[in-house]
N, C-alpha and C positions, 0 to 999 in steps of 0.2 A: 504494500500500500504506500502511496506517495505521502511524503510529509505534508502536513497542512501549511498553506502559505496565505498570508493576508497582507493587504496594503493599508497604510496609515498615512493620512495627511498630517504634516507637521509644520509648525512655524518656528523658525530658529532665531534666537537672539544671540548673535556672536559678540564677543568682547564683554561678556557679563562678569560680575565679580566672582561667581563660582558656577560650577557645572551642576545641572539638575533638571528634573522634569518639573515644570512650573504649573502644569494643570491644563485643563481643556479650554480652548478658545473657540467657541462654536463647535464645529466638527473637526477641528485640528488640534493636535496636541502641541503645547508650547514647550520648547526645550531651550534652556539657557546653557551656553558654553562659554568658557573663558577664552578659548582659542580665537584668534583673529580670523576674519573671512578672507584668507589669502592662501593660495596654493593648496587648497583642499584641507587645510588644518581644521577648520570648523566642521567640515563634513565628516572627517575622521572622528572628531570628538563627539559629534551627534550620534554616530553609529555606536561608539563605545558607551556613551551615557545611556542610550536606549537599551542596549544589550544588558548592561548592568541592572537597570531598573526592572527589566523583564526576567532576569535570572537566566539569560541565554548566553551561549558563546558569542563572541564578537562577530564571527562569520555568519551568524544567523540573521543579522540586521544589515540591510544594504540600501543605500539611496538609489532609487531607480529613475527619478525625475526631479528636475529643479536644482541641479548641482550648483548653479551660480545664483540661485534665487533664495530669498528668505523662506519662501513656501516650497516645501519639498514633499515628495512622495517616497515613503520608505516601505520596502518589502521585508516582512518578518517571516522567517521559515521556522516551522516547528510548533506554531501555535495557531489555533483557529481564532477568528475574530472575537468570539465571546471570551475565550481564555485570555486573549490580549487585553481586552477591556477590564477583565477581573483583576489582572495583575497590576494594572495602572490605577 
């Protein structure tokens, strides 16, 4: 059986004072990262912060759209959408 995958809309706030999940902003999850939005640093931090928050390995979280935008789409492998929302 294939591992469940789901997509999640997120809003990233780079250059924050600390990393963390800030909560829901409408249908998007707001994530703060201390990393600056340059050369993929903030994107890597977003993937790491979200994986830690969900208790998943870093490879299970991947930005699939919006790499250069504050609004991104993340694909999470290994969780159904309901499991994802429960963990957050």
